[in-house]
C-alpha positions as CSV (number, residue, x, y, z in Angstrom):
1,X,38.8,-2.0,-66.1
2,X,40.3,1.5,-66.3
3,X,38.4,3.6,-68.8
4,X,41.7,5.1,-70.0
5,X,42.7,1.6,-71.2
6,X,39.7,1.1,-73.4
7,X,40.1,1.0,-77.1
8,X,37.5,1.7,-79.8
9,X,37.0,-2.0,-80.2
10,X,36.2,-2.2,-76.5
11,X,33.7,0.5,-76.9
12,X,32.2,-1.2,-79.9
13,X,31.8,-4.5,-78.0
14,X,30.2,-2.7,-75.1
15,X,27.7,-1.0,-77.4
16,X,27.0,-4.3,-79.2
17,X,26.3,-6.0,-75.9
18,X,24.0,-3.2,-74.8
19,X,22.0,-3.6,-78.0
20,X,21.8,-7.4,-77.5
21,X,20.7,-7.0,-73.9
22,X,17.9,-4.7,-74.8
23,X,16.3,-7.4,-77.1
24,X,13.7,-10.0,-76.1
25,X,15.2,-13.3,-74.8
26,X,14.8,-15.3,-78.1
27,X,16.4,-12.6,-80.2
28,X,19.2,-12.2,-77.6
29,X,20.1,-15.8,-77.9
30,X,20.5,-15.6,-81.7
31,X,22.4,-12.3,-81.4
32,X,24.9,-13.9,-78.9
33,X,25.4,-16.8,-81.3
34,X,26.2,-14.4,-84.1
35,X,28.5,-12.3,-81.9
36,X,30.3,-15.5,-80.8
37,X,30.8,-16.5,-84.4
38,X,32.2,-13.0,-85.3
39,X,34.6,-13.1,-82.4
40,X,35.7,-16.7,-83.2
41,X,36.4,-15.8,-86.8
42,X,38.4,-12.7,-85.7
43,X,40.5,-14.7,-83.2
44,X,41.1,-17.6,-85.5
45,X,41.9,-15.3,-88.4
46,X,44.4,-13.3,-86.3
47,X,47.2,-15.8,-87.1
48,X,46.8,-15.6,-90.8
49,X,48.4,-12.7,-92.7
50,X,46.0,-10.7,-94.8
51,X,45.8,-11.6,-98.5
52,X,46.8,-8.9,-100.9
53,X,44.2,-8.4,-103.6
54,X,45.7,-8.4,-107.0
């Protein structure tokens, strides 16, 4: 991947992965599950327009 093509979200994901990888194995597994859920929610929510508070 060309570093010029990276977005702030790419950088945030790389940072998150670095933090996860530095954890003990048991904590890493739980952190990857949490990350998976966050990414799934973001992807599945991408097709739904944002609700306007009112």
